[in-house]
N, C-alpha and C positions, 0 to 999 in steps of 0.2 A: 183222420184223424191216431197219432197213435195211442196206445191205449196204456192206460194209467203206471200197470206193471210194467211196460215198457218203458215208457219215462225213467219210473224209476232205474232202471239198467242202464238206461245211457247215462243219468249223471252217475251213478257209480263209475260207469266204464272213464268218463272225463276228467272227474274231480281229480285236482293237483293242489299239492302243497302250496304252488302260488298263487292258485287261486283263493286260499281262505282269506276272509278278512281278517287283518291285522288285531285286532280288538278279542278275537273271540282266543288265542293264544295263550292265552294267562289265563283263562280258566279251563284250557285243555291240559295243560302243565297242573293245576290246582286238582282238578279230575284226578289225574293218575296218583298224585302225591297224595290225597286225601284218602283217596280208596286201598292206596295201599296200609295207608294208616288203620284204617277199620279191619281191614284183614289181618293187622297184627294184633290187636286188642281181641279178636273176634278167635284166635288162635285155639284157646283152651274153650271157646263152646261146643257142647254135645253134640251137636251137627257135625263138625271137624270129623269127629272121629268115626262117627256113623257114617258119613259120606268118604271118606277115607278107606276105610279098612271094607266097606260095604263092594264100591261101586267104584275106586280110581286104583287100587292096589291091585286088585284081581284083572283090571284087565291088561297087565302086563307089559304094556308100553313103556317106553321112557321116551319122551323127544323133547318136551317142553319142563323146565322147575315147575313145581306144582308151589304159587303162592312164593315164590322166590326161593327156596327153597334149596339147599343140595338131593336133595330128592326130585324125580323125573316120571312124566307120566303122559301119557297121551294128551295133546293138545286139547281135545275138547275135554276129555277127565280134570285135566289141570285146570282148565276153565270153569267147570262144574264147582268145582271145591272152590277155587277163589273166590268164585260170585254166590254160592252160597256162605261162605264165610264171611264175606263185604257185607253181608245184608243182615247177619244172623242177629243184629245187636241193634238193629234200624236206628243206626249211626252216619249211614253212607247219605250220601248227598241227594236232593231230589230235585224234582223240575218235569214238565209237562205229565201230571199226575200218578210218579212212579219214580225209579233211582234207576238213572240211565248210568251211570258211572258203573254202580255193582254190576251191572253185565256187561257192558262194553270195555272196560277195562282189564277184568281178566279173562274174556276172549283174545283181545288185541296184544298183549304180552305174552298170553299161549302161541298162537299160532305165527306171533311176529318171532319168537326162538325159532320155531321149523322152520319158517321159508325166509330168515335173515332179514326181514323187512329193520329199513332205519329209522331213526327217532322222527324224520318229517312224514313217511308213511304212516307209523301208527299212529299220531297225529291227524293225519289225512283222512286214518280208517276210523278215528275217535268220532271227526265231523262228521262223515259220510251217516255212521250208524245214527246220531244224533240228529241229523237234517231229516233222514228218513221218517225215524220216530215220529218226528213233530209232525212230518207232511202227513200220516196216517190216522194220527192223534188228532191234528184239529179237523178231521171229518165229523166226529160223533163224538163226545169227550166224554160223556156218561159211563163208565165203564162200571164203574163199583156199585152202582144201584143195581145193573142185573147180574152182579156177581163174580165178575173179573179183576182178575189181578192185573192194572194193565201195566207194570211192573215185568210181566210173563208172556203178555200179548204182545206188547210192542217190542218187548227188549228181544225177544226171538227175529225179529224181523229185523230191527237196528244193528245186530250181532252178526244176522247173515251179509248185511249191508258193508256192516267193518270187515267181514269175511271174503267178500266179494273184490273189496279194495287192494287187502293184502296180498291176495291172489293174483290181483290183476287181471278181473275177466274183462272181456269182453261184454258190451251192453245185453246181448242177447241171454249170455250166461248168468249175468251179475242179475238180469230179469230172473231167471229162473231161481239163484238162490234164495231171493226175494219169495218168490210162490212156494218153492219147497216149504221155505219158513214159515209160513202161515198154515200148514198141516201140523207144525210143530209148535205152533201154540197157546196159549191156554193159563189156566190156573186160575184157583177157585178163592174170591173172597171167603170164603167162610172158613178157608184156612190163615187167616190170620189170627195172633194171638198165639201160634205155635212156631213148634221148628218150622214147619212147610215153609212158610211165608220167606222167610230168606232161602231157604230150597229153592223157590223159584226163580229167584235172581242167577243160583247156578243154573238152574235147569234153561233156564232161555241162553244164556252164554254159551253151554254147549250146545245146544239146538242151532242156535245158529251158524255155529263154524261146522258140525255137523251137514246141514245145509250147503254153505259154501262149496265144501269137498267135494257134496254130491254133484253140484251144477259143474265143478271143475273136472267131475271126473265123466260128465255126459248125462246124467239123471236126466230125465225131463218133466216138466211140470205145466200147467196150466196157463198161457201165452196171457190171459187175462184175471189169475186167480185172485187179485186184486179186489179187484171193481167188479168181477164178475156178479148178478142179483145171486148168485149163489155162492159168493165167494167172502174173503176174507172180511171186509169191512161192516157187510150185511151181517156175516155169519156171530159177529161179538156188537152187533150194535144194540142200545137200549132199546131207541124208538121205532127200530129197524126206519129208521130215514137217514141212514150218512150222506154224504155228500159223496156220490158216484162217478160225477161229472165232472166237476170243475176240473184246468188244465193244473198241472203240479207244477208248483210254486220252487223246488228245486233248481237251484244253481240261479235262477231269476232274484228270488228276496234268500236272503239268510233267516233261519232260523234263532239260532245260538245268540245272536246278542239282542233278541227280545227276548224269548226264553231263558233266562239263565240260569245255571245251577246255583242252588240251595246250600250251601253246606251247612251242617251241624253241629254247634255244639252242646248237643244232648242226645242221650243214644234212645230215641222214643222217635214214635210218628209223629212227624212235623207240623200234624194239626192240630198238638196241645201245646207248641212250643209259644207261643205270642201270650196265649194264656197264662201260661206258667209264668213268663216273664214279667207281664204286666203284672201279676201280683205280686211276686216279687220287690219290685220297685214301688207298686201302690203300699208294702207293707214297711217300706225304708222310708217312710217320712209316718208311719203311725203302725207299729208294731203292736201287733195283737196275741193272745194266747189263742189255744182250737177252744178253748173250751168255752170262750168269751163268743165265738163263731154262734148267729143261728143258722142262716143261709147264706149261700155264695150262688149266685146265675152268671153263665159266661154264654155270651151271645155271640156265636161264629156260625160259618159257612154250613146250608141244610148240608154241603158234601161233606163236609169233617166232620159232623155230628154224626152221619151216617156210618161210616170206617171209627169212630169213637164208641166203641160197642158194650164196652164193658164197664157197668158201672159202680159194680162191685169187685173189683181185682183179686186175685187170690195167686197169683203167678206173675213172675217178671213180663213173660209172654203178654201175657194180658193187660198187664201195668202200660205196655208200651199203646195200646189202645182202651187207653182210659183218660177221658179229661177228668174225671175226678182224683184220679191218681195225682194228675200232673199239678190241679190243686192242692191238694194234701201235701204233697211235695216239695210247694211254696212255699204252704203256713209251716210245716211241721220241721221240715228242713231245711228250707233254705236253699238247695242243691239237689241237682237232678243229672247226676252224670252214673258212668258205669255202677258205684258200689251201691248206690240208691237203689239201680235196675236189679233189685237180689229180692227172692221169694221172703226171705224171711222179713226183708223190710216193708214188702210191699201187704205182710200178715201182721204188722205189728198191729195193733189191741187197736193204740191208740190213731192208725191210719186207716183202719178196719170203722172205727168210730166216725171216722171222717168224711169217709165215701158218701156217704147218704146225704150231704148236707148239700153237696153241689148237684148243681142242675145247669143242663145245657140247654143252651136256646138256640133252635135255627133259624137264620136268617138266609132269606132266598135272595137278595142282591148278591150279585157274583162279582170277582175280580177276571177282569180280563185280562192278566198277566195268566192265571190256571183259574179256570171255572169252578172247582172243588174247593175252592175257599171264598169265604167272603172278602170283601176289600178290607176291613179295618174288622177286628173282636172289641170285647168289653167284658169288663170284670167289676159287675157290683154284690157287693160283701155287705150283709146287714147285722151287724153285732147284739147280739139281747140285752143290752141296754139302749136298744132303738137306734141308735150310731148307724149312720150307713156310709162304707168307702168305695167310691169310685175311680176306676183304673184311667176313664176315658178310652178311647180310642185310640188301639194301637194299629200298624198298618205293616212294621217288620222287626225282625229281630237281629242281632248281630249274626254274619253269613249270610243274610238274605240277597238276593239281586239289588235290592236297592240301600243295602248297606252291607258290600263285600268285604271280608274279613281281609287284615293286612299280611304281608309274611309273615310277621314277628305272630302273630294272632293263629295261622296256620300251624307255623312251628310250635309255638305253644300247645296246640292240640296234637302234633305231630307226635313232638316226644312224650308226652302222656300218654298216648295207645300204643307207645311202643317199648313205654318201660320195663315189659316184663320179655321181652325179646331181643332190644339191643342196649347195649350201653350208649351214653350218649353221645359219642362220637361217631359210633357204625350209626343211630341212627339221623346224625347230620350229614353224614356222606349218603345214605340213601335217599334223607331230602332231598338233598344238594344236587341230585343225578335226577330224580323225576322231579324236580323245580325246572331242568332244560333239557325233556323228554326228546324233545324235537328237534334238539341240534347232535343227538345220540347217533352215532354210526351204527348201532345194533341194539340192541333189548341184553346183549351179554353185558353190555355197559353198567346198565343197573347192577349193582352188588347184589352177591348172594347171600341172604339170611341165614346163617350156619346153628341157629339155636332153638330152629323145629325141626320136629320129626327126623331126629335122631334114631328113632330105634330101628 
């Protein structure tokens, strides 16, 4: 029987655009579109200049447009920069306990420019990377509790898979690319609430491309590096009981139609979106003043509570991982967009005074769509006069796989994210190109963003 590592390689060598389920293509187009949007809104984040000036420009290679700008960089460095920016505000999409598009899209756009790949090949590479991510993730899913960031653990493997498809590597070489990426994988949960979380996505994008390039050049790696008892799956397993033996489902069952992308309408960890929305909706029917509130209990998945570690956030980075901030934003601000995720807002005395009123109550029941979540959440608010407000169960928010954004809603987010980098006509041109990514003849058809990196 073929090893799992070899099965992955064979899937990557065989996958073709014509084989993709038609219902995944709108999700692929939205992934490219939304990722470009969150890169543009994150262009002015501190991590951008740190990575660009420290790692990207000193490399001195000019292969691909960095973040679709007029400045070129080596493809791995362009992927690093794009991924780090895409995840810098935590505004990028989510699935499989992580952030696949922030890794895959920058890697694919960069390497596609070097290789002259078609849009169909880019779309195929995205699906291939996504499917490999899911095939590995399903074998032991509780990674946060061991201290890993799944985005940079599985992202490196997924980007290597996408790179192998773009390079058209034969099965053995494609398997080697993934095996090499296993030695590049990693990223600490303890770095959540800092710039490093965004950097993890860029790191995975870069490392995946490096792995694919090394495999293409003839580098060797363990033929069973994924499933070996001392290999990838065991090394990252929380329980040390990962599924090492079941056959791969790659190419037999498609994961993307089941584990769909969740597109965000708020630039924070997705784990606090449902309770924020539930509170806003609840207070629309019964407005309250912050000083009227005695306490708030939020019932959510234990895996979510594990990640929302900042009970008293002091910075915007910490607020991204604070259920207390989400509820305070709902009560005091009524919104939670990019302007609200700012240190001066997080530190307002009235916000700081509200945080201690909020308690997160973990729920052990898990959602079969992603076991880090509970199937639903609820918010119970007790007022000082004894009145109790109940949100009732909430299972999704707009942008969730069960309530996907329309093209018009996605355009609204895109336009808002690009307001500092594009006029509306330029934004619409970029949006429309990305919405037909799989029909483009090459990445060169995607418009260049002329308003960034002009120094």
